[in-house]
PDB file of the backbone (N, CA, C, O) and the ligand in Angstrom, with CONECT records:
HET     ZN  A 101       1
ATOM      1  N   UNK A   1      -9.506   2.677  33.412  1.00  0.00           N
ATOM      2  CA  UNK A   1      -9.944   2.890  32.023  1.00  0.00           C
ATOM      3  C   UNK A   1      -8.785   2.803  31.034  1.00  0.00           C
ATOM      4  O   UNK A   1      -8.928   3.059  29.839  1.00  0.00           O
ATOM      5  N   UNK A   2      -7.660   2.440  31.573  1.00  0.00           N
ATOM      6  CA  UNK A   2      -6.479   2.224  30.740  1.00  0.00           C
ATOM      7  C   UNK A   2      -6.787   1.225  29.614  1.00  0.00           C
ATOM      8  O   UNK A   2      -6.407   1.407  28.458  1.00  0.00           O
ATOM      9  N   UNK A   3      -7.484   0.180  30.010  1.00  0.00           N
ATOM     10  CA  UNK A   3      -7.785  -0.868  29.032  1.00  0.00           C
ATOM     11  C   UNK A   3      -8.584  -0.327  27.857  1.00  0.00           C
ATOM     12  O   UNK A   3      -8.292  -0.611  26.695  1.00  0.00           O
ATOM     13  N   UNK A   4      -9.601   0.462  28.190  1.00  0.00           N
ATOM     14  CA  UNK A   4     -10.419   1.021  27.117  1.00  0.00           C
ATOM     15  C   UNK A   4      -9.611   1.881  26.172  1.00  0.00           C
ATOM     16  O   UNK A   4      -9.784   1.850  24.954  1.00  0.00           O
ATOM     17  N   UNK A   5      -8.728   2.646  26.772  1.00  0.00           N
ATOM     18  CA  UNK A   5      -7.952   3.524  25.912  1.00  0.00           C
ATOM     19  C   UNK A   5      -7.057   2.701  24.975  1.00  0.00           C
ATOM     20  O   UNK A   5      -6.959   2.974  23.779  1.00  0.00           O
ATOM     21  N   UNK A   6      -6.431   1.717  25.544  1.00  0.00           N
ATOM     22  CA  UNK A   6      -5.586   0.868  24.702  1.00  0.00           C
ATOM     23  C   UNK A   6      -6.392   0.203  23.599  1.00  0.00           C
ATOM     24  O   UNK A   6      -5.959   0.097  22.452  1.00  0.00           O
ATOM     25  N   UNK A   7      -7.554  -0.229  23.980  1.00  0.00           N
ATOM     26  CA  UNK A   7      -8.370  -0.926  22.994  1.00  0.00           C
ATOM     27  C   UNK A   7      -8.745   0.007  21.849  1.00  0.00           C
ATOM     28  O   UNK A   7      -8.658  -0.354  20.675  1.00  0.00           O
ATOM     29  N   UNK A   8      -9.160   1.202  22.215  1.00  0.00           N
ATOM     30  CA  UNK A   8      -9.537   2.176  21.184  1.00  0.00           C
ATOM     31  C   UNK A   8      -8.366   2.455  20.261  1.00  0.00           C
ATOM     32  O   UNK A   8      -8.502   2.498  19.038  1.00  0.00           O
ATOM     33  N   UNK A   9      -7.224   2.640  20.877  1.00  0.00           N
ATOM     34  CA  UNK A   9      -6.058   2.971  20.089  1.00  0.00           C
ATOM     35  C   UNK A   9      -5.702   1.816  19.155  1.00  0.00           C
ATOM     36  O   UNK A   9      -5.385   2.020  17.983  1.00  0.00           O
ATOM     37  N   UNK A  10      -5.760   0.612  19.694  1.00  0.00           N
ATOM     38  CA  UNK A  10      -5.379  -0.516  18.867  1.00  0.00           C
ATOM     39  C   UNK A  10      -6.357  -0.706  17.712  1.00  0.00           C
ATOM     40  O   UNK A  10      -5.947  -1.023  16.596  1.00  0.00           O
ATOM     41  N   UNK A  11      -7.644  -0.515  17.977  1.00  0.00           N
ATOM     42  CA  UNK A  11      -8.557  -0.730  16.852  1.00  0.00           C
ATOM     43  C   UNK A  11      -8.382   0.337  15.794  1.00  0.00           C
ATOM     44  O   UNK A  11      -8.588   0.076  14.609  1.00  0.00           O
ATOM     45  N   UNK A  12      -8.006   1.533  16.204  1.00  0.00           N
ATOM     46  CA  UNK A  12      -7.792   2.540  15.179  1.00  0.00           C
ATOM     47  C   UNK A  12      -6.549   2.189  14.344  1.00  0.00           C
ATOM     48  O   UNK A  12      -6.566   2.301  13.118  1.00  0.00           O
ATOM     49  N   UNK A  13      -5.489   1.769  15.013  1.00  0.00           N
ATOM     50  CA  UNK A  13      -4.292   1.363  14.272  1.00  0.00           C
ATOM     51  C   UNK A  13      -4.628   0.236  13.303  1.00  0.00           C
ATOM     52  O   UNK A  13      -4.158   0.185  12.166  1.00  0.00           O
ATOM     53  N   UNK A  14      -5.449  -0.645  13.803  1.00  0.00           N
ATOM     54  CA  UNK A  14      -5.760  -1.821  12.998  1.00  0.00           C
ATOM     55  C   UNK A  14      -6.519  -1.438  11.743  1.00  0.00           C
ATOM     56  O   UNK A  14      -6.339  -2.037  10.683  1.00  0.00           O
ATOM     57  N   UNK A  15      -7.368  -0.436  11.876  1.00  0.00           N
ATOM     58  CA  UNK A  15      -8.123   0.026  10.716  1.00  0.00           C
ATOM     59  C   UNK A  15      -7.275   0.954   9.859  1.00  0.00           C
ATOM     60  O   UNK A  15      -7.787   1.629   8.966  1.00  0.00           O
ATOM     61  N   UNK A  16      -5.983   0.983  10.134  1.00  0.00           N
ATOM     62  CA  UNK A  16      -5.131   1.983   9.522  1.00  0.00           C
ATOM     63  C   UNK A  16      -4.774   1.742   8.080  1.00  0.00           C
ATOM     64  O   UNK A  16      -3.724   2.201   7.629  1.00  0.00           O
ATOM     65  N   UNK A  17      -5.574   1.064   7.363  1.00  0.00           N
ATOM     66  CA  UNK A  17      -5.273   0.906   5.952  1.00  0.00           C
ATOM     67  C   UNK A  17      -6.493   1.261   5.156  1.00  0.00           C
ATOM     68  O   UNK A  17      -7.614   1.159   5.655  1.00  0.00           O
ATOM     69  N   UNK A  18      -6.302   1.667   3.954  1.00  0.00           N
ATOM     70  CA  UNK A  18      -7.405   2.073   3.132  1.00  0.00           C
ATOM     71  C   UNK A  18      -8.437   0.974   3.024  1.00  0.00           C
ATOM     72  O   UNK A  18      -9.067   0.785   4.065  1.00  0.00           O
ATOM     73  N   UNK A  19      -8.716   0.290   2.106  1.00  0.00           N
ATOM     74  CA  UNK A  19     -10.125   0.018   1.866  1.00  0.00           C
ATOM     75  C   UNK A  19     -10.660  -1.013   2.811  1.00  0.00           C
ATOM     76  O   UNK A  19      -9.919  -1.596   3.603  1.00  0.00           O
ATOM     77  N   UNK A  20     -11.932  -1.234   2.729  1.00  0.00           N
ATOM     78  CA  UNK A  20     -12.578  -2.165   3.636  1.00  0.00           C
ATOM     79  C   UNK A  20     -12.408  -3.602   3.155  1.00  0.00           C
ATOM     80  O   UNK A  20     -12.588  -4.541   3.930  1.00  0.00           O
ATOM     81  N   UNK A  21     -12.068  -3.776   1.908  1.00  0.00           N
ATOM     82  CA  UNK A  21     -11.868  -5.138   1.423  1.00  0.00           C
ATOM     83  C   UNK A  21     -10.627  -5.763   2.039  1.00  0.00           C
ATOM     84  O   UNK A  21      -9.773  -5.058   2.577  1.00  0.00           O
ATOM     85  N   UNK A  22     -10.528  -7.054   1.965  1.00  0.00           N
ATOM     86  CA  UNK A  22      -9.384  -7.750   2.535  1.00  0.00           C
ATOM     87  C   UNK A  22      -8.088  -7.192   2.001  1.00  0.00           C
ATOM     88  O   UNK A  22      -7.926  -6.962   0.803  1.00  0.00           O
ATOM     89  N   UNK A  23      -7.170  -6.981   2.923  1.00  0.00           N
ATOM     90  CA  UNK A  23      -5.892  -6.415   2.517  1.00  0.00           C
ATOM     91  C   UNK A  23      -4.912  -7.540   2.214  1.00  0.00           C
ATOM     92  O   UNK A  23      -4.620  -8.356   3.089  1.00  0.00           O
ATOM     93  N   UNK A  24      -4.412  -7.593   1.014  1.00  0.00           N
ATOM     94  CA  UNK A  24      -3.473  -8.658   0.673  1.00  0.00           C
ATOM     95  C   UNK A  24      -2.049  -8.372   1.129  1.00  0.00           C
ATOM     96  O   UNK A  24      -1.173  -9.228   1.001  1.00  0.00           O
ATOM     97  N   UNK A  25      -1.810  -7.173   1.660  1.00  0.00           N
ATOM     98  CA  UNK A  25      -0.452  -6.818   2.084  1.00  0.00           C
ATOM     99  C   UNK A  25      -0.466  -6.381   3.540  1.00  0.00           C
ATOM    100  O   UNK A  25      -1.378  -5.682   3.981  1.00  0.00           O
ATOM    101  N   UNK A  26       0.547  -6.795   4.276  1.00  0.00           N
ATOM    102  CA  UNK A  26       0.726  -6.286   5.634  1.00  0.00           C
ATOM    103  C   UNK A  26       1.079  -4.802   5.573  1.00  0.00           C
ATOM    104  O   UNK A  26       1.641  -4.328   4.585  1.00  0.00           O
ATOM    105  N   UNK A  27       0.744  -4.074   6.641  1.00  0.00           N
ATOM    106  CA  UNK A  27       1.045  -2.645   6.654  1.00  0.00           C
ATOM    107  C   UNK A  27       2.511  -2.372   6.371  1.00  0.00           C
ATOM    108  O   UNK A  27       2.845  -1.434   5.647  1.00  0.00           O
ATOM    109  N   UNK A  28       3.386  -3.191   6.941  1.00  0.00           N
ATOM    110  CA  UNK A  28       4.817  -2.962   6.746  1.00  0.00           C
ATOM    111  C   UNK A  28       5.209  -3.158   5.278  1.00  0.00           C
ATOM    112  O   UNK A  28       6.073  -2.455   4.754  1.00  0.00           O
ATOM    113  N   UNK A  29       4.564  -4.115   4.634  1.00  0.00           N
ATOM    114  CA  UNK A  29       4.853  -4.327   3.208  1.00  0.00           C
ATOM    115  C   UNK A  29       4.433  -3.121   2.387  1.00  0.00           C
ATOM    116  O   UNK A  29       5.110  -2.744   1.430  1.00  0.00           O
ATOM    117  N   UNK A  30       3.318  -2.519   2.762  1.00  0.00           N
ATOM    118  CA  UNK A  30       2.852  -1.336   2.021  1.00  0.00           C
ATOM    119  C   UNK A  30       3.840  -0.191   2.204  1.00  0.00           C
ATOM    120  O   UNK A  30       4.182   0.502   1.245  1.00  0.00           O
ATOM    121  N   UNK A  31       4.298   0.006   3.445  1.00  0.00           N
ATOM    122  CA  UNK A  31       5.270   1.069   3.709  1.00  0.00           C
ATOM    123  C   UNK A  31       6.555   0.811   2.919  1.00  0.00           C
ATOM    124  O   UNK A  31       7.127   1.731   2.335  1.00  0.00           O
ATOM    125  N   UNK A  32       6.998  -0.435   2.906  1.00  0.00           N
ATOM    126  CA  UNK A  32       8.203  -0.782   2.140  1.00  0.00           C
ATOM    127  C   UNK A  32       7.993  -0.535   0.647  1.00  0.00           C
ATOM    128  O   UNK A  32       8.894  -0.077  -0.056  1.00  0.00           O
ATOM    129  N   UNK A  33       6.793  -0.847   0.185  1.00  0.00           N
ATOM    130  CA  UNK A  33       6.489  -0.614  -1.225  1.00  0.00           C
ATOM    131  C   UNK A  33       6.551   0.882  -1.552  1.00  0.00           C
ATOM    132  O   UNK A  33       7.074   1.261  -2.601  1.00  0.00           O
ATOM    133  N   UNK A  34       6.028   1.726  -0.673  1.00  0.00           N
ATOM    134  CA  UNK A  34       6.117   3.175  -0.901  1.00  0.00           C
ATOM    135  C   UNK A  34       7.586   3.592  -1.039  1.00  0.00           C
ATOM    136  O   UNK A  34       7.944   4.330  -1.957  1.00  0.00           O
ATOM    137  N   UNK A  35       8.424   3.118  -0.125  1.00  0.00           N
ATOM    138  CA  UNK A  35       9.849   3.476  -0.183  1.00  0.00           C
ATOM    139  C   UNK A  35      10.479   3.004  -1.490  1.00  0.00           C
ATOM    140  O   UNK A  35      11.227   3.728  -2.147  1.00  0.00           O
ATOM    141  N   UNK A  36      10.149   1.767  -1.838  1.00  0.00           N
ATOM    142  CA  UNK A  36      10.718   1.174  -3.041  1.00  0.00           C
ATOM    143  C   UNK A  36      10.314   1.980  -4.281  1.00  0.00           C
ATOM    144  O   UNK A  36      11.137   2.254  -5.155  1.00  0.00           O
ATOM    145  N   UNK A  37       9.035   2.349  -4.338  1.00  0.00           N
ATOM    146  CA  UNK A  37       8.542   3.122  -5.483  1.00  0.00           C
ATOM    147  C   UNK A  37       9.171   4.511  -5.512  1.00  0.00           C
ATOM    148  O   UNK A  37       9.517   5.022  -6.577  1.00  0.00           O
ATOM    149  N   UNK A  38       9.314   5.114  -4.340  1.00  0.00           N
ATOM    150  CA  UNK A  38       9.914   6.447  -4.302  1.00  0.00           C
ATOM    151  C   UNK A  38      11.327   6.413  -4.874  1.00  0.00           C
ATOM    152  O   UNK A  38      11.698   7.264  -5.684  1.00  0.00           O
ATOM    153  N   UNK A  39      12.101   5.438  -4.454  1.00  0.00           N
ATOM    154  CA  UNK A  39      13.467   5.318  -4.971  1.00  0.00           C
ATOM    155  C   UNK A  39      13.467   5.058  -6.467  1.00  0.00           C
ATOM    156  O   UNK A  39      14.211   5.684  -7.221  1.00  0.00           O
ATOM    157  N   UNK A  40      12.616   4.117  -6.887  1.00  0.00           N
ATOM    158  CA  UNK A  40      12.621   3.734  -8.296  1.00  0.00           C
ATOM    159  C   UNK A  40      12.132   4.877  -9.177  1.00  0.00           C
ATOM    160  O   UNK A  40      12.694   5.127 -10.243  1.00  0.00           O
ATOM    161  N   UNK A  41      11.088   5.567  -8.735  1.00  0.00           N
ATOM    162  CA  UNK A  41      10.527   6.637  -9.566  1.00  0.00           C
ATOM    163  C   UNK A  41      11.392   7.894  -9.545  1.00  0.00           C
ATOM    164  O   UNK A  41      11.210   8.792 -10.367  1.00  0.00           O
ATOM    165  N   UNK A  42      12.330   7.956  -8.608  1.00  0.00           N
ATOM    166  CA  UNK A  42      13.284   9.060  -8.635  1.00  0.00           C
ATOM    167  C   UNK A  42      14.229   8.912  -9.827  1.00  0.00           C
ATOM    168  O   UNK A  42      14.795   9.896 -10.303  1.00  0.00           O
ATOM    169  N   UNK A  43      14.396   7.682 -10.304  1.00  0.00           N
ATOM    170  CA  UNK A  43      15.329   7.405 -11.397  1.00  0.00           C
ATOM    171  C   UNK A  43      14.669   7.046 -12.720  1.00  0.00           C
ATOM    172  O   UNK A  43      15.305   7.098 -13.773  1.00  0.00           O
ATOM    173  N   UNK A  44      13.399   6.683 -12.663  1.00  0.00           N
ATOM    174  CA  UNK A  44      12.697   6.255 -13.881  1.00  0.00           C
ATOM    175  C   UNK A  44      11.348   6.932 -13.951  1.00  0.00           C
ATOM    176  O   UNK A  44      10.693   7.142 -12.930  1.00  0.00           O
ATOM    177  N   UNK A  45      10.939   7.271 -15.146  1.00  0.00           N
ATOM    178  CA  UNK A  45       9.574   7.733 -15.343  1.00  0.00           C
ATOM    179  C   UNK A  45       8.617   6.575 -15.092  1.00  0.00           C
ATOM    180  O   UNK A  45       8.928   5.414 -15.362  1.00  0.00           O
ATOM    181  N   UNK A  46       7.459   6.918 -14.575  1.00  0.00           N
ATOM    182  CA  UNK A  46       6.424   5.894 -14.473  1.00  0.00           C
ATOM    183  C   UNK A  46       6.020   5.467 -15.881  1.00  0.00           C
ATOM    184  O   UNK A  46       5.822   6.303 -16.763  1.00  0.00           O
ATOM    185  N   UNK A  47       5.900   4.150 -16.081  1.00  0.00           N
ATOM    186  CA  UNK A  47       5.526   3.639 -17.405  1.00  0.00           C
ATOM    187  C   UNK A  47       4.023   3.435 -17.519  1.00  0.00           C
ATOM    188  O   UNK A  47       3.542   2.761 -18.430  1.00  0.00           O
ATOM    189  N   UNK A  48       3.299   4.015 -16.597  1.00  0.00           N
ATOM    190  CA  UNK A  48       1.846   3.842 -16.563  1.00  0.00           C
ATOM    191  C   UNK A  48       1.482   2.374 -16.517  1.00  0.00           C
ATOM    192  O   UNK A  48       0.563   1.904 -17.188  1.00  0.00           O
ATOM    193  N   UNK A  49       2.235   1.679 -15.704  1.00  0.00           N
ATOM    194  CA  UNK A  49       1.976   0.264 -15.457  1.00  0.00           C
ATOM    195  C   UNK A  49       2.386  -0.009 -14.008  1.00  0.00           C
ATOM    196  O   UNK A  49       2.823   0.890 -13.290  1.00  0.00           O
ATOM    197  N   UNK A  50       2.235  -1.254 -13.602  1.00  0.00           N
ATOM    198  CA  UNK A  50       2.696  -1.657 -12.274  1.00  0.00           C
ATOM    199  C   UNK A  50       4.061  -2.347 -12.348  1.00  0.00           C
ATOM    200  O   UNK A  50       4.392  -3.208 -11.533  1.00  0.00           O
ATOM    201  N   UNK A  51       4.827  -1.945 -13.336  1.00  0.00           N
ATOM    202  CA  UNK A  51       6.144  -2.514 -13.556  1.00  0.00           C
ATOM    203  C   UNK A  51       6.997  -2.585 -12.275  1.00  0.00           C
ATOM    204  O   UNK A  51       7.516  -3.645 -11.925  1.00  0.00           O
ATOM    205  N   UNK A  52       7.129  -1.472 -11.604  1.00  0.00           N
ATOM    206  CA  UNK A  52       7.988  -1.401 -10.413  1.00  0.00           C
ATOM    207  C   UNK A  52       7.350  -2.145  -9.244  1.00  0.00           C
ATOM    208  O   UNK A  52       8.016  -2.856  -8.491  1.00  0.00           O
ATOM    209  N   UNK A  53       6.053  -1.959  -9.121  1.00  0.00           N
ATOM    210  CA  UNK A  53       5.338  -2.668  -8.057  1.00  0.00           C
ATOM    211  C   UNK A  53       5.483  -4.174  -8.230  1.00  0.00           C
ATOM    212  O   UNK A  53       5.706  -4.902  -7.262  1.00  0.00           O
ATOM    213  N   UNK A  54       5.356  -4.630  -9.457  1.00  0.00           N
ATOM    214  CA  UNK A  54       5.491  -6.066  -9.715  1.00  0.00           C
ATOM    215  C   UNK A  54       6.887  -6.564  -9.368  1.00  0.00           C
ATOM    216  O   UNK A  54       7.050  -7.666  -8.844  1.00  0.00           O
ATOM    217  N   UNK A  55       7.898  -5.742  -9.666  1.00  0.00           N
ATOM    218  CA  UNK A  55       9.260  -6.135  -9.324  1.00  0.00           C
ATOM    219  C   UNK A  55       9.424  -6.238  -7.811  1.00  0.00           C
ATOM    220  O   UNK A  55      10.066  -7.158  -7.303  1.00  0.00           O
ATOM    221  N   UNK A  56       8.838  -5.287  -7.108  1.00  0.00           N
ATOM    222  CA  UNK A  56       8.896  -5.327  -5.644  1.00  0.00           C
ATOM    223  C   UNK A  56       8.207  -6.587  -5.108  1.00  0.00           C
ATOM    224  O   UNK A  56       8.756  -7.297  -4.266  1.00  0.00           O
ATOM    225  N   UNK A  57       7.014  -6.846  -5.605  1.00  0.00           N
ATOM    226  CA  UNK A  57       6.249  -7.994  -5.121  1.00  0.00           C
ATOM    227  C   UNK A  57       6.996  -9.292  -5.407  1.00  0.00           C
ATOM    228  O   UNK A  57       7.085 -10.178  -4.557  1.00  0.00           O
ATOM    229  N   UNK A  58       7.530  -9.386  -6.626  1.00  0.00           N
ATOM    230  CA  UNK A  58       8.241 -10.614  -6.998  1.00  0.00           C
ATOM    231  C   UNK A  58       9.458 -10.818  -6.110  1.00  0.00           C
ATOM    232  O   UNK A  58       9.722 -11.937  -5.669  1.00  0.00           O
ATOM    233  N   UNK A  59      10.201  -9.749  -5.844  1.00  0.00           N
ATOM    234  CA  UNK A  59      11.426  -9.927  -5.066  1.00  0.00           C
ATOM    235  C   UNK A  59      11.120 -10.178  -3.603  1.00  0.00           C
ATOM    236  O   UNK A  59      12.002 -10.596  -2.854  1.00  0.00           O
ATOM    237  N   UNK A  60       9.891  -9.934  -3.180  1.00  0.00           N
ATOM    238  CA  UNK A  60       9.523 -10.212  -1.793  1.00  0.00           C
ATOM    239  C   UNK A  60       8.604 -11.422  -1.655  1.00  0.00           C
ATOM    240  O   UNK A  60       8.069 -11.683  -0.577  1.00  0.00           O
ATOM    241  N   UNK A  61       8.425 -12.154  -2.742  1.00  0.00           N
ATOM    242  CA  UNK A  61       7.600 -13.356  -2.690  1.00  0.00           C
ATOM    243  C   UNK A  61       6.132 -13.073  -2.438  1.00  0.00           C
ATOM    244  O   UNK A  61       5.420 -13.920  -1.898  1.00  0.00           O
ATOM    245  N   UNK A  62       5.666 -11.878  -2.828  1.00  0.00           N
ATOM    246  CA  UNK A  62       4.259 -11.517  -2.611  1.00  0.00           C
ATOM    247  C   UNK A  62       3.457 -11.769  -3.883  1.00  0.00           C
ATOM    248  O   UNK A  62       3.995 -11.755  -4.990  1.00  0.00           O
ATOM    249  N   UNK A  63       2.177 -11.996  -3.702  1.00  0.00           N
ATOM    250  CA  UNK A  63       1.332 -12.440  -4.811  1.00  0.00           C
ATOM    251  C   UNK A  63       0.705 -11.260  -5.556  1.00  0.00           C
ATOM    252  O   UNK A  63      -0.252 -10.652  -5.077  1.00  0.00           O
ATOM    253  N   UNK A  64       1.250 -10.947  -6.722  1.00  0.00           N
ATOM    254  CA  UNK A  64       0.736  -9.791  -7.462  1.00  0.00           C
ATOM    255  C   UNK A  64      -0.681 -10.024  -7.965  1.00  0.00           C
ATOM    256  O   UNK A  64      -1.406  -9.063  -8.220  1.00  0.00           O
ATOM    257  N   UNK A  65      -1.086 -11.271  -8.112  1.00  0.00           N
ATOM    258  CA  UNK A  65      -2.451 -11.545  -8.563  1.00  0.00           C
ATOM    259  C   UNK A  65      -3.497 -11.082  -7.556  1.00  0.00           C
ATOM    260  O   UNK A  65      -4.648 -10.830  -7.911  1.00  0.00           O
ATOM    261  N   UNK A  66      -3.091 -10.977  -6.322  1.00  0.00           N
ATOM    262  CA  UNK A  66      -4.017 -10.462  -5.315  1.00  0.00           C
ATOM    263  C   UNK A  66      -3.782  -8.980  -5.056  1.00  0.00           C
ATOM    264  O   UNK A  66      -4.722  -8.231  -4.791  1.00  0.00           O
ATOM    265  N   UNK A  67      -2.533  -8.566  -5.135  1.00  0.00           N
ATOM    266  CA  UNK A  67      -2.203  -7.197  -4.739  1.00  0.00           C
ATOM    267  C   UNK A  67      -2.625  -6.185  -5.803  1.00  0.00           C
ATOM    268  O   UNK A  67      -3.179  -5.135  -5.478  1.00  0.00           O
ATOM    269  N   UNK A  68      -2.363  -6.498  -7.073  1.00  0.00           N
ATOM    270  CA  UNK A  68      -2.649  -5.504  -8.118  1.00  0.00           C
ATOM    271  C   UNK A  68      -4.139  -5.183  -8.242  1.00  0.00           C
ATOM    272  O   UNK A  68      -4.494  -4.010  -8.359  1.00  0.00           O
ATOM    273  N   UNK A  69      -5.018  -6.181  -8.220  1.00  0.00           N
ATOM    274  CA  UNK A  69      -6.446  -5.831  -8.259  1.00  0.00           C
ATOM    275  C   UNK A  69      -6.871  -4.994  -7.048  1.00  0.00           C
ATOM    276  O   UNK A  69      -7.740  -4.127  -7.147  1.00  0.00           O
ATOM    277  N   UNK A  70      -6.244  -5.271  -5.919  1.00  0.00           N
ATOM    278  CA  UNK A  70      -6.543  -4.487  -4.718  1.00  0.00           C
ATOM    279  C   UNK A  70      -6.119  -3.032  -4.911  1.00  0.00           C
ATOM    280  O   UNK A  70      -6.860  -2.116  -4.554  1.00  0.00           O
ATOM    281  N   UNK A  71      -4.934  -2.821  -5.471  1.00  0.00           N
ATOM    282  CA  UNK A  71      -4.463  -1.457  -5.707  1.00  0.00           C
ATOM    283  C   UNK A  71      -5.397  -0.718  -6.673  1.00  0.00           C
ATOM    284  O   UNK A  71      -5.714   0.456  -6.478  1.00  0.00           O
ATOM    285  N   UNK A  72      -5.828  -1.431  -7.715  1.00  0.00           N
ATOM    286  CA  UNK A  72      -6.741  -0.802  -8.681  1.00  0.00           C
ATOM    287  C   UNK A  72      -8.050  -0.415  -8.020  1.00  0.00           C
ATOM    288  O   UNK A  72      -8.588   0.667  -8.255  1.00  0.00           O
ATOM    289  N   UNK A  73      -8.554  -1.320  -7.185  1.00  0.00           N
ATOM    290  CA  UNK A  73      -9.795  -1.020  -6.480  1.00  0.00           C
ATOM    291  C   UNK A  73      -9.646   0.212  -5.608  1.00  0.00           C
ATOM    292  O   UNK A  73     -10.606   0.952  -5.392  1.00  0.00           O
ATOM    293  N   UNK A  74      -8.435   0.429  -5.107  1.00  0.00           N
ATOM    294  CA  UNK A  74      -8.182   1.579  -4.243  1.00  0.00           C
ATOM    295  C   UNK A  74      -7.888   2.831  -5.055  1.00  0.00           C
ATOM    296  O   UNK A  74      -7.623   3.888  -4.481  1.00  0.00           O
ATOM    297  N   UNK A  75      -7.929   2.734  -6.372  1.00  0.00           N
ATOM    298  CA  UNK A  75      -7.788   3.919  -7.197  1.00  0.00           C
ATOM    299  C   UNK A  75      -6.411   4.127  -7.792  1.00  0.00           C
ATOM    300  O   UNK A  75      -6.168   5.146  -8.438  1.00  0.00           O
ATOM    301  N   UNK A  76      -5.499   3.175  -7.587  1.00  0.00           N
ATOM    302  CA  UNK A  76      -4.160   3.314  -8.168  1.00  0.00           C
ATOM    303  C   UNK A  76      -4.072   2.447  -9.413  1.00  0.00           C
ATOM    304  O   UNK A  76      -4.282   1.235  -9.357  1.00  0.00           O
ATOM    305  N   UNK A  77      -3.758   3.081 -10.537  1.00  0.00           N
ATOM    306  CA  UNK A  77      -3.698   2.328 -11.789  1.00  0.00           C
ATOM    307  C   UNK A  77      -2.299   2.208 -12.358  1.00  0.00           C
ATOM    308  O   UNK A  77      -2.118   1.636 -13.433  1.00  0.00           O
ATOM    309  N   UNK A  78      -1.315   2.733 -11.664  1.00  0.00           N
ATOM    310  CA  UNK A  78       0.071   2.561 -12.075  1.00  0.00           C
ATOM    311  C   UNK A  78       0.969   2.910 -10.882  1.00  0.00           C
ATOM    312  O   UNK A  78       0.498   3.340  -9.829  1.00  0.00           O
ATOM    313  N   UNK A  79       2.272   2.711 -11.080  1.00  0.00           N
ATOM    314  CA  UNK A  79       3.213   2.890  -9.971  1.00  0.00           C
ATOM    315  C   UNK A  79       3.121   4.277  -9.337  1.00  0.00           C
ATOM    316  O   UNK A  79       3.086   4.404  -8.113  1.00  0.00           O
ATOM    317  N   UNK A  80       3.083   5.327 -10.182  1.00  0.00           N
ATOM    318  CA  UNK A  80       3.114   6.673  -9.605  1.00  0.00           C
ATOM    319  C   UNK A  80       1.807   7.007  -8.895  1.00  0.00           C
ATOM    320  O   UNK A  80       1.791   7.835  -7.985  1.00  0.00           O
ATOM    321  N   UNK A  81       0.723   6.375  -9.299  1.00  0.00           N
ATOM    322  CA  UNK A  81      -0.551   6.654  -8.618  1.00  0.00           C
ATOM    323  C   UNK A  81      -0.602   6.020  -7.233  1.00  0.00           C
ATOM    324  O   UNK A  81      -1.362   6.455  -6.368  1.00  0.00           O
ATOM    325  N   UNK A  82       0.207   4.998  -7.035  1.00  0.00           N
ATOM    326  CA  UNK A  82       0.295   4.428  -5.693  1.00  0.00           C
ATOM    327  C   UNK A  82       0.877   5.469  -4.737  1.00  0.00           C
ATOM    328  O   UNK A  82       0.457   5.569  -3.584  1.00  0.00           O
ATOM    329  N   UNK A  83       1.843   6.239  -5.227  1.00  0.00           N
ATOM    330  CA  UNK A  83       2.460   7.262  -4.389  1.00  0.00           C
ATOM    331  C   UNK A  83       1.614   8.528  -4.304  1.00  0.00           C
ATOM    332  O   UNK A  83       1.912   9.421  -3.511  1.00  0.00           O
ATOM    333  N   UNK A  84       0.574   8.611  -5.105  1.00  0.00           N
ATOM    334  CA  UNK A  84      -0.278   9.786  -5.060  1.00  0.00           C
ATOM    335  C   UNK A  84      -1.461   9.548  -4.140  1.00  0.00           C
ATOM    336  O   UNK A  84      -1.328   9.496  -2.917  1.00  0.00           O
ATOM    337  N   UNK A  85      -2.594   9.408  -4.749  1.00  0.00           N
ATOM    338  CA  UNK A  85      -3.838   9.305  -4.019  1.00  0.00           C
ATOM    339  C   UNK A  85      -3.870   8.112  -3.068  1.00  0.00           C
ATOM    340  O   UNK A  85      -4.364   8.208  -1.944  1.00  0.00           O
ATOM    341  N   UNK A  86      -3.333   6.988  -3.538  1.00  0.00           N
ATOM    342  CA  UNK A  86      -3.411   5.793  -2.705  1.00  0.00           C
ATOM    343  C   UNK A  86      -2.628   5.971  -1.405  1.00  0.00           C
ATOM    344  O   UNK A  86      -3.120   5.657  -0.322  1.00  0.00           O
ATOM    345  N   UNK A  87      -1.398   6.482  -1.533  1.00  0.00           N
ATOM    346  CA  UNK A  87      -0.585   6.655  -0.326  1.00  0.00           C
ATOM    347  C   UNK A  87      -1.255   7.643   0.626  1.00  0.00           C
ATOM    348  O   UNK A  87      -1.282   7.431   1.838  1.00  0.00           O
ATOM    349  N   UNK A  88      -1.789   8.709   0.069  1.00  0.00           N
ATOM    350  CA  UNK A  88      -2.459   9.712   0.887  1.00  0.00           C
ATOM    351  C   UNK A  88      -3.606   9.071   1.677  1.00  0.00           C
ATOM    352  O   UNK A  88      -3.706   9.242   2.892  1.00  0.00           O
ATOM    353  N   UNK A  89      -4.459   8.340   0.976  1.00  0.00           N
ATOM    354  CA  UNK A  89      -5.610   7.725   1.637  1.00  0.00           C
ATOM    355  C   UNK A  89      -5.159   6.698   2.666  1.00  0.00           C
ATOM    356  O   UNK A  89      -5.704   6.603   3.766  1.00  0.00           O
ATOM    357  N   UNK A  90      -4.146   5.933   2.271  1.00  0.00           N
ATOM    358  CA  UNK A  90      -3.693   4.858   3.141  1.00  0.00           C
ATOM    359  C   UNK A  90      -3.131   5.440   4.443  1.00  0.00           C
ATOM    360  O   UNK A  90      -3.370   4.897   5.521  1.00  0.00           O
ATOM    361  N   UNK A  91      -2.398   6.524   4.342  1.00  0.00           N
ATOM    362  CA  UNK A  91      -1.804   7.120   5.545  1.00  0.00           C
ATOM    363  C   UNK A  91      -2.833   7.865   6.365  1.00  0.00           C
ATOM    364  O   UNK A  91      -2.696   7.972   7.583  1.00  0.00           O
ATOM    365  N   UNK A  92      -3.875   8.388   5.706  1.00  0.00           N
ATOM    366  CA  UNK A  92      -4.925   9.112   6.435  1.00  0.00           C
ATOM    367  C   UNK A  92      -5.800   8.182   7.236  1.00  0.00           C
ATOM    368  O   UNK A  92      -6.239   8.529   8.333  1.00  0.00           O
ATOM    369  N   UNK A  93      -6.055   7.023   6.711  1.00  0.00           N
ATOM    370  CA  UNK A  93      -7.095   6.181   7.320  1.00  0.00           C
ATOM    371  C   UNK A  93      -6.573   5.398   8.503  1.00  0.00           C
ATOM    372  O   UNK A  93      -7.323   4.645   9.124  1.00  0.00           O
TER     373      UNK A  93
HETATM  374 ZN    ZN A 101       2.000   6.481 -13.421  1.00  0.00          ZN2+
END
């Protein structure tokens, strides 16, 4: 039954991101984004925009046209909200 256990575990890991819609970011990119935002917001107030997120996406060649609408759908409307509710949900799921 080793196989079953592995399978169960893998499918749970795979579902390990918040929403059910297509994820435009790999899990590792999301984790990196959290780190990046934490560092940036330690030094700057959130501007109630995706200013920092956009800088991260641009410097990593990621498509903000797909990522930002996804973040909004997940309930994050600015950089600091990504580290709030969104991060919590993303890590829980
Ligand atoms: Zn904010």
